[in-house]
Backbone bond lengths (Angstrom), bond angles and torsions (degrees), N, CA, C in turn:
res aa  C-N    CA-C-N  psi(-1)  N-CA   C-N-CA  omega(-1)  CA-C   N-CA-C  phi
1 X - - - 1.458 - - 1.517 109.13 -
2 X 1.343 117.09 167.35 1.453 119.80 179.06 1.522 110.89 -63.50
3 X 1.354 116.76 -35.17 1.455 119.82 -179.72 1.520 110.84 -65.40
4 X 1.332 118.25 -46.30 1.451 120.41 -179.68 1.519 110.86 -68.47
5 X 1.338 117.23 -33.19 1.461 120.53 174.73 1.522 110.04 -59.89
6 X 1.314 115.99 -48.93 1.461 120.60 -178.36 1.525 111.14 -62.30
7 X 1.322 116.03 -40.59 1.457 120.26 -179.38 1.527 110.53 -65.41
8 X 1.352 116.42 -46.11 1.462 120.46 179.96 1.525 110.85 -62.73
9 X 1.321 116.42 -43.30 1.462 120.14 -179.40 1.525 111.35 -63.97
10 X 1.338 116.47 -38.50 1.462 119.89 179.02 1.532 110.54 -64.22
11 X 1.327 116.90 -40.01 1.467 120.09 177.10 1.516 110.96 -62.16
12 X 1.330 116.06 -45.35 1.466 120.02 -178.47 1.521 110.70 -63.71
13 X 1.316 116.68 -42.07 1.466 120.11 179.94 1.528 111.29 -61.89
14 X 1.330 116.41 -28.39 1.461 121.59 178.28 1.525 112.33 -93.82
15 X 1.333 115.40 16.41 1.460 122.17 175.95 1.539 112.79 61.41
16 X 1.318 116.39 31.43 1.467 121.92 174.96 1.527 107.86 -99.89
17 X 1.330 117.93 121.22 1.470 120.49 -175.92 1.532 112.49 -59.32
18 X 1.316 115.47 139.87 1.462 123.31 179.39 1.520 108.45 -134.48
19 X 1.342 116.47 133.77 1.461 121.53 173.74 1.527 107.51 -125.72
20 X 1.316 116.65 129.22 1.461 120.56 -175.32 1.532 110.23 -129.60
21 X 1.340 114.12 163.42 1.465 121.44 175.82 1.515 109.07 -114.87
22 X 1.328 115.76 128.00 1.465 122.99 176.68 1.518 112.43 53.86
23 X 1.315 115.28 40.18 1.463 122.06 174.49 1.504 107.80 -102.72
24 X 1.305 116.51 137.04 1.461 121.31 177.18 1.525 107.87 -105.05
25 X 1.328 115.82 89.27 1.464 118.06 -174.92 1.524 111.29 -68.07
26 X 1.315 116.80 145.28 1.458 119.75 174.15 1.524 110.03 -67.99
27 X 1.304 114.85 -178.88 1.470 119.38 -178.04 1.523 108.90 -69.69
28 X 1.308 115.87 84.57 1.457 121.03 179.91 1.516 109.24 -140.90
29 X 1.300 116.29 141.31 1.454 121.52 175.36 1.521 109.55 -108.65
30 X 1.321 115.48 164.59 1.452 120.27 -179.39 1.513 110.43 139.00
31 X 1.333 117.48 -169.29 1.470 121.83 -175.15 1.531 112.19 -79.34
32 X 1.322 116.67 73.14 1.455 120.96 -178.32 1.524 109.92 -130.82
33 X 1.321 114.90 137.05 1.454 121.64 174.34 1.515 109.38 -120.00
34 X 1.321 117.09 141.23 1.458 122.08 -178.12 1.522 108.87 -132.13
35 X 1.324 115.56 127.12 1.468 121.19 172.66 1.526 107.22 -107.19
36 X 1.311 115.96 126.36 1.464 121.54 -177.32 1.521 109.02 -116.56
37 X 1.325 116.40 124.54 1.462 120.70 177.22 1.523 109.23 -88.41
38 X 1.305 116.14 121.39 1.462 121.79 -179.26 1.533 109.43 -87.64
39 X 1.332 115.65 80.84 1.456 118.73 -174.50 1.525 114.28 -97.57
40 X 1.327 117.52 -5.22 1.455 119.28 -175.95 1.530 112.90 -59.49
41 X 1.324 117.81 -44.40 1.466 119.85 -177.88 1.523 111.36 -67.29
42 X 1.320 117.58 -30.09 1.465 119.97 176.29 1.522 110.98 -70.15
43 X 1.332 117.25 -33.48 1.466 119.89 175.07 1.520 109.64 -68.55
44 X 1.318 117.31 -38.43 1.466 120.10 173.29 1.523 110.06 -58.43
45 X 1.332 116.82 -43.27 1.460 120.70 179.27 1.527 110.77 -63.52
46 X 1.338 116.70 -37.48 1.459 120.62 178.25 1.526 110.78 -63.09
47 X 1.329 116.46 -43.99 1.463 120.49 178.75 1.527 110.35 -66.09
48 X 1.322 117.66 -43.24 1.467 120.64 176.75 1.521 110.55 -56.05
49 X 1.322 116.01 -42.47 1.461 122.10 179.86 1.527 110.57 -61.43
50 X 1.327 116.89 -47.17 1.464 120.37 -178.77 1.532 111.53 -66.27
51 X 1.310 116.78 -42.19 1.465 119.81 179.65 1.530 110.37 -64.95
52 X 1.325 116.56 -37.97 1.469 119.80 178.86 1.521 111.70 -63.84
53 X 1.348 116.77 -22.04 1.461 121.47 178.07 1.530 111.97 -88.62
54 X 1.329 116.06 1.84 1.458 120.27 174.96 1.513 116.14 94.00
55 X 1.329 117.53 8.42 1.470 119.83 -178.84 1.526 110.86 -73.97
56 X 1.334 114.73 141.32 1.465 121.38 179.34 1.524 113.21 -130.27
57 X 1.330 117.33 -11.83 1.472 121.22 178.38 1.524 108.21 -121.73
58 X 1.328 115.05 123.53 1.460 121.00 -168.99 1.524 111.73 -126.97
59 X 1.330 113.81 154.82 1.462 120.65 171.84 1.523 108.87 -134.90
60 X 1.308 114.52 147.31 1.467 121.02 171.73 1.520 107.56 -123.04
61 X 1.334 115.62 120.96 1.459 120.66 173.35 1.515 106.68 -97.53
62 X 1.315 116.10 106.23 1.459 121.37 -170.60 1.514 113.61 -85.01
63 X 1.323 114.25 176.55 1.450 121.77 174.65 1.514 110.30 -95.20
64 X 1.333 117.53 -176.70 1.461 120.97 179.23 1.526 111.49 -54.18
65 X 1.311 116.44 134.07 1.460 120.28 -172.71 1.524 113.12 -69.29
66 X 1.342 118.67 -15.23 1.463 119.14 179.25 1.532 111.90 -81.85
67 X 1.329 117.96 -7.11 1.466 120.99 179.76 1.525 111.06 -89.88
68 X 1.316 116.69 131.44 1.458 120.31 178.40 1.518 111.23 -61.16
69 X 1.324 116.53 -37.84 1.461 118.84 -178.50 1.524 111.27 -64.04
70 X 1.336 118.29 -30.55 1.461 120.41 176.69 1.520 110.36 -61.52
71 X 1.320 116.49 -42.80 1.463 120.61 179.23 1.528 110.96 -69.71
72 X 1.320 117.44 -37.40 1.468 119.96 177.90 1.525 110.96 -62.53
73 X 1.327 116.60 -43.42 1.474 120.20 179.84 1.523 110.76 -64.96
74 X 1.315 115.70 -45.58 1.471 119.62 -179.75 1.522 110.81 -61.90
75 X 1.316 117.32 -46.05 1.463 120.42 -179.32 1.518 111.80 -63.08
76 X 1.332 116.67 -41.59 1.458 119.97 178.88 1.522 110.51 -63.47
77 X 1.333 116.69 -40.64 1.460 121.23 179.37 1.527 110.66 -61.94
78 X 1.324 116.64 -48.61 1.461 120.54 179.83 1.524 111.74 -64.65
79 X 1.319 117.08 -42.77 1.461 120.12 -179.52 1.521 111.17 -64.39
80 X 1.328 116.38 -38.36 1.459 119.63 178.78 1.521 110.92 -65.99
81 X 1.331 116.67 -42.62 1.464 119.76 177.81 1.524 111.57 -63.81
82 X 1.329 116.09 -33.95 1.469 119.97 179.45 1.524 111.14 -63.51
83 X 1.314 117.26 -33.02 1.469 119.27 179.17 1.525 111.63 -66.82
84 X 1.329 116.57 -18.30 1.467 120.86 177.64 1.529 111.73 -103.45
85 X 1.336 116.30 9.82 1.463 122.12 177.88 1.527 112.72 57.21
86 X 1.335 115.74 38.06 1.457 120.02 175.80 1.521 109.17 -75.88
87 X 1.318 116.69 127.91 1.462 122.18 179.74 1.529 109.92 -61.99
88 X 1.325 116.11 132.77 1.460 120.27 -179.61 1.526 112.19 -59.91
89 X 1.333 117.01 -24.98 1.460 119.85 178.56 1.526 111.51 -67.87
90 X 1.333 116.02 -16.30 1.465 120.91 -179.90 1.529 112.05 -98.90
91 X 1.344 116.59 15.42 1.468 121.68 -179.95 1.523 108.40 -126.71
92 X 1.307 116.28 126.65 1.466 119.26 175.61 1.526 108.76 -120.54
93 X 1.321 115.40 151.59 1.463 121.94 176.78 1.516 108.30 -123.73
94 X 1.320 115.31 129.69 1.452 121.87 177.55 1.526 108.04 -121.08
95 X 1.310 117.52 124.30 1.458 120.76 179.29 1.529 109.94 -72.63
96 X 1.318 115.24 142.38 1.461 120.47 179.36 1.514 111.29 -139.28
97 X 1.327 115.49 -176.63 1.458 121.41 -178.23 1.524 112.96 -126.95
98 X 1.341 116.08 19.96 1.459 121.50 175.67 1.529 111.49 59.43
99 X 1.336 115.37 52.54 1.459 120.50 176.33 1.525 109.36 -151.43
100 X 1.330 116.18 172.88 1.460 120.90 -178.71 1.518 111.56 -57.31
101 X 1.336 116.03 -43.91 1.461 120.40 -175.45 1.523 111.94 -61.86
102 X 1.327 116.47 -35.03 1.460 119.61 178.17 1.523 110.75 -61.68
103 X 1.330 115.16 -41.61 1.455 119.14 179.12 1.516 112.30 -65.62
104 X 1.328 116.31 -42.70 1.462 120.24 178.62 1.524 110.86 -61.27
105 X 1.322 116.01 -47.39 1.462 120.26 -178.96 1.525 111.36 -63.36
106 X 1.333 116.92 -38.16 1.461 120.45 -179.96 1.520 111.01 -65.08
107 X 1.317 117.18 -41.96 1.459 120.51 179.70 1.519 110.85 -63.54
108 X 1.326 116.79 -43.12 1.470 120.46 178.27 1.525 110.34 -60.74
109 X 1.331 116.65 -41.68 1.464 120.51 178.71 1.520 111.11 -63.99
110 X 1.329 117.18 -41.16 1.460 120.47 -179.42 1.523 111.83 -67.29
111 X 1.323 116.94 -35.55 1.464 120.38 -177.92 1.522 111.99 -68.26
112 X 1.323 117.09 -18.25 1.464 120.73 179.10 1.527 112.25 -83.64
113 X 1.326 117.15 -7.16 1.463 121.13 -177.18 1.524 110.71 -81.03
114 X 1.328 115.18 148.97 1.464 120.09 178.46 1.522 111.15 -63.85
115 X 1.330 115.68 -39.25 1.470 120.70 178.36 1.526 107.76 -130.00
116 X 1.331 117.63 82.90 1.463 120.36 -176.52 1.518 111.94 -66.91
117 X 1.325 117.16 157.65 1.469 120.26 178.37 1.526 110.55 -66.08
118 X 1.323 114.78 155.27 1.468 120.38 176.29 1.521 111.48 -104.15
119 X 1.335 116.92 -7.03 1.461 120.76 -179.91 1.521 109.38 -143.42
120 X 1.332 115.56 138.78 1.466 121.52 -176.96 1.525 109.27 -129.62
121 X 1.328 115.16 134.61 1.462 121.67 168.96 1.518 107.14 -112.60
122 X 1.326 116.05 116.51 1.459 121.36 -179.33 1.528 110.19 -98.52
123 X 1.327 116.03 148.16 1.463 121.35 -176.29 1.515 112.76 -70.85
124 X 1.344 117.15 -12.61 1.458 119.89 178.46 1.522 108.91 -159.10
125 X 1.318 116.35 164.67 1.459 120.98 -176.40 1.522 112.93 -69.41
126 X 1.335 118.06 -36.74 1.458 119.24 -179.44 1.531 111.01 -60.84
127 X 1.321 116.53 -42.10 1.460 120.26 176.44 1.521 110.50 -61.56
128 X 1.334 116.52 -45.33 1.457 120.74 -179.55 1.528 111.16 -61.49
129 X 1.323 116.78 -41.99 1.468 120.87 -178.79 1.525 110.66 -68.18
130 X 1.327 117.24 -40.78 1.460 120.05 175.43 1.511 111.57 -61.43
131 X 1.318 116.35 -39.66 1.459 121.56 178.81 1.525 110.81 -64.90
132 X 1.331 117.03 -43.20 1.460 121.11 179.15 1.523 110.69 -62.74
133 X 1.328 116.45 -43.40 1.453 119.76 179.40 1.517 112.65 -60.75
134 X 1.329 116.21 -43.39 1.460 120.05 179.56 1.525 110.94 -69.33
135 X 1.323 117.30 -35.85 1.470 120.64 178.52 1.526 110.53 -61.25
136 X 1.307 116.25 -43.44 1.461 119.72 179.11 1.537 110.27 -66.65
137 X 1.326 115.81 -37.97 1.464 119.97 177.17 1.525 111.16 -61.77
138 X 1.343 115.92 -33.99 1.465 121.40 -179.71 1.524 112.58 -81.72
139 X 1.329 116.77 -0.66 1.459 120.38 176.66 1.506 115.60 93.92
140 X 1.335 117.94 6.22 1.460 120.12 177.27 1.527 110.33 -75.52
141 X 1.321 115.37 147.79 1.462 121.91 174.34 1.529 107.68 -101.10
142 X 1.329 115.96 117.89 1.465 119.86 -178.95 1.523 109.67 -108.07
143 X 1.333 116.27 136.47 1.475 128.06 6.71 1.529 114.59 -94.16
144 X 1.345 118.14 12.09 1.467 119.74 -176.70 1.524 111.93 -57.93
145 X 1.332 116.94 -44.55 1.459 120.95 -175.99 1.525 113.17 -92.96
146 X 1.307 116.94 -24.29 1.465 120.55 -175.13 1.518 109.97 -154.41
147 X 1.332 116.21 128.32 1.463 121.65 175.13 1.523 109.27 -97.99
148 X 1.329 115.95 140.06 1.467 120.87 -175.66 1.527 109.54 -133.67
149 X 1.333 115.34 133.89 1.465 121.92 175.01 1.522 108.26 -124.76
150 X 1.324 116.04 133.80 1.455 121.96 178.67 1.519 112.10 -104.39
151 X 1.327 114.18 -163.86 1.467 120.20 -178.04 1.519 108.81 -151.45
152 X 1.312 117.39 123.52 1.457 126.21 172.78 1.521 112.20 128.60
153 X 1.341 117.48 -45.65 1.469 123.65 -174.50 1.521 111.13 69.64
154 X 1.340 115.79 57.33 1.456 119.82 171.92 1.534 108.32 -70.01
155 X 1.328 119.16 159.25 1.470 120.67 -177.11 1.524 113.90 -54.06
156 X 1.329 117.70 -36.66 1.458 121.01 -178.77 1.520 112.55 -63.61
157 X 1.338 117.01 -24.09 1.470 120.43 -175.97 1.525 112.31 -59.50
158 X 1.316 117.19 -35.82 1.461 120.82 -178.60 1.520 112.44 -85.82
159 X 1.333 117.54 -9.34 1.460 121.34 -173.18 1.520 113.53 -101.56
160 X 1.329 117.70 -19.75 1.458 119.47 -179.24 1.526 109.57 -76.52
161 X 1.324 115.86 171.32 1.463 121.46 177.28 1.527 108.75 -125.03
162 X 1.336 117.56 120.31 1.471 127.15 -2.33 1.526 111.43 -74.62
163 X 1.335 115.41 149.63 1.462 120.04 177.76 1.522 109.47 -57.82
164 X 1.331 115.41 138.26 1.463 121.18 -168.41 1.523 112.84 -82.79
165 X 1.320 115.34 124.80 1.459 121.28 166.37 1.524 107.28 -71.13
166 X 1.333 117.70 133.82 1.463 118.93 -172.25 1.521 111.86 -155.86
167 X 1.321 115.24 158.41 1.464 121.98 169.91 1.523 106.56 -85.59
168 X 1.314 116.05 116.37 1.468 120.76 -171.70 1.516 111.50 -92.68
169 X 1.331 115.47 125.35 1.461 122.02 170.96 1.527 108.83 -87.62
170 X 1.331 118.63 134.53 1.470 120.34 177.16 1.528 110.42 -79.10
171 X 1.330 115.92 79.05 1.462 120.41 -170.07 1.530 112.61 -61.06
172 X 1.326 117.14 -40.90 1.463 119.25 -179.43 1.522 110.24 -64.14
173 X 1.326 116.53 -43.77 1.465 120.69 179.48 1.520 110.68 -62.61
174 X 1.339 116.24 -44.00 1.464 120.31 179.22 1.523 110.46 -60.96
175 X 1.324 116.93 -47.23 1.461 120.49 -179.65 1.518 112.05 -62.04
176 X 1.334 116.39 -40.41 1.456 120.66 -179.88 1.524 111.28 -65.04
177 X 1.326 116.25 -43.76 1.463 120.33 179.99 1.529 110.21 -64.07
178 X 1.325 116.47 -43.79 1.461 120.07 -178.26 1.527 111.17 -64.71
179 X 1.329 116.99 -40.97 1.458 119.33 178.88 1.522 111.24 -66.05
180 X 1.330 116.68 -41.02 1.466 120.22 178.15 1.519 110.73 -62.48
181 X 1.339 115.41 -43.40 1.467 119.73 177.50 1.525 110.88 -58.40
182 X 1.329 116.00 -47.73 1.458 119.76 -176.48 1.524 111.11 -64.00
183 X 1.327 116.86 -43.03 1.464 119.88 179.39 1.526 111.13 -63.58
184 X 1.327 116.67 -39.54 1.469 120.06 178.10 1.526 110.65 -63.66
185 X 1.342 115.73 -42.59 1.462 119.09 -179.94 1.524 111.06 -66.39
186 X 1.325 116.36 -39.36 1.460 120.39 -179.74 1.523 112.10 -69.63
187 X 1.329 116.90 -31.25 1.463 120.31 -176.87 1.521 112.66 -79.42
188 X 1.330 116.16 -16.00 1.466 119.61 178.97 1.526 109.11 -72.56
189 X 1.314 116.22 130.74 1.470 120.43 -175.17 1.514 112.75 -73.18
190 X 1.312 117.03 -28.55 1.468 119.99 -179.17 1.516 110.48 -137.88
191 X 1.306 115.41 148.81 1.460 122.28 173.55 1.515 107.80 -128.53
192 X 1.311 115.14 146.99 1.454 119.89 178.86 1.523 109.38 -126.72
193 X 1.329 114.41 159.24 1.454 119.86 177.85 1.521 111.48 -66.62
194 X 1.341 117.11 -18.04 1.461 120.06 -179.61 1.521 112.37 -85.81
195 X 1.324 117.45 -5.77 1.461 121.78 -177.88 1.531 110.21 -69.61
196 X 1.347 118.97 119.85 1.464 120.29 -177.68 1.535 110.92 -73.44
197 X 1.313 117.60 153.43 1.462 120.36 176.86 1.535 111.06 -60.91
198 X 1.303 116.03 147.49 1.463 121.18 174.50 1.525 107.28 -94.63
199 X 1.312 116.62 119.84 1.464 121.73 -174.18 1.528 109.57 -121.69
200 X 1.323 115.70 130.41 1.458 122.00 175.69 1.528 109.26 -127.47
201 X 1.321 115.85 141.84 1.460 121.32 177.96 1.525 109.43 -110.36
202 X 1.318 116.62 141.21 1.463 121.13 175.32 1.529 108.47 -125.39
203 X 1.312 115.91 147.64 1.453 121.48 -177.91 1.529 110.99 -96.18
204 X 1.316 115.31 153.53 1.450 122.44 176.06 1.523 108.52 -114.97
205 X 1.338 116.21 174.52 1.460 118.93 176.66 1.520 110.35 -148.68
206 X 1.329 115.58 152.93 1.458 121.13 175.44 1.519 108.79 -86.19
207 X 1.331 116.37 125.54 1.460 122.38 175.47 1.527 108.05 -106.03
208 X 1.316 116.27 110.73 1.462 121.29 -179.55 1.524 108.73 -88.23
209 X 1.339 115.22 119.20 1.461 120.58 178.96 1.538 109.07 -118.70
210 X 1.327 116.68 -124.85 1.463 119.40 -170.20 1.524 114.50 -113.13
211 X 1.322 118.63 0.79 1.470 119.87 -173.65 1.523 113.24 -93.89
212 X 1.322 117.00 9.62 1.466 120.99 175.93 1.518 109.06 -127.95
213 X 1.338 115.49 144.05 1.466 120.68 -178.41 1.518 108.84 -158.29
214 X 1.325 115.64 178.58 1.450 120.90 177.76 1.520 110.69 -54.58
215 X 1.341 115.99 142.80 1.459 120.67 178.23 1.523 109.54 -61.48
216 X 1.324 117.35 142.14 1.470 119.55 178.19 1.523 111.18 -63.74
217 X 1.320 115.82 149.72 1.457 121.02 178.00 1.521 109.60 -65.85
218 X 1.322 114.94 135.23 1.449 119.78 179.38 1.528 110.10 -90.71
219 X 1.330 116.93 140.46 1.473 119.08 178.56 1.519 111.04 -62.24
220 X 1.311 115.60 141.67 1.461 121.43 -179.98 1.521 110.78 -79.95
């Protein structure tokens, strides 16, 4: 957000080390480390997976619109669908807040549509799990009636039924890199304004579990 940007920049200007995740720092030098998760290709893989199962109507339940990562996920989803020539009329976007309630509300909204989507990519696992719970409450059989893919791979993702297909973030690796960066920055005796940011990239992967299946047959 703009507030966190301003706060981080103020720390850097005062030579206080800062380490962030998925932050796109402006042109500034100083004691800053940035870890960037390269999740776009995993979202492409998620879309490839859904299209290979015959899905043609899609939904994306996004994260808060003020987050850069929300826009990155949405753009990757749309760009991936474009490579398969999916008609934009068959893609809906529902804003969410990365929680159970967002998923529940999104499912209710989709069920009111004349031709609801058969596949959903959620911006996070909590949204996906909330959506799955509400779908079952509404009488849907998952994944027969609806395929769902989440993002993050929180521990609960593998424990629910059906187990959630998701884009997995390597949380331990990210945490380890960030801690190493911070310790290195703290151990340095001096910092200068000419010091370039330390940037590391980490890869993600699509974990296919039980929440995706062949698209349901459409009535003739």
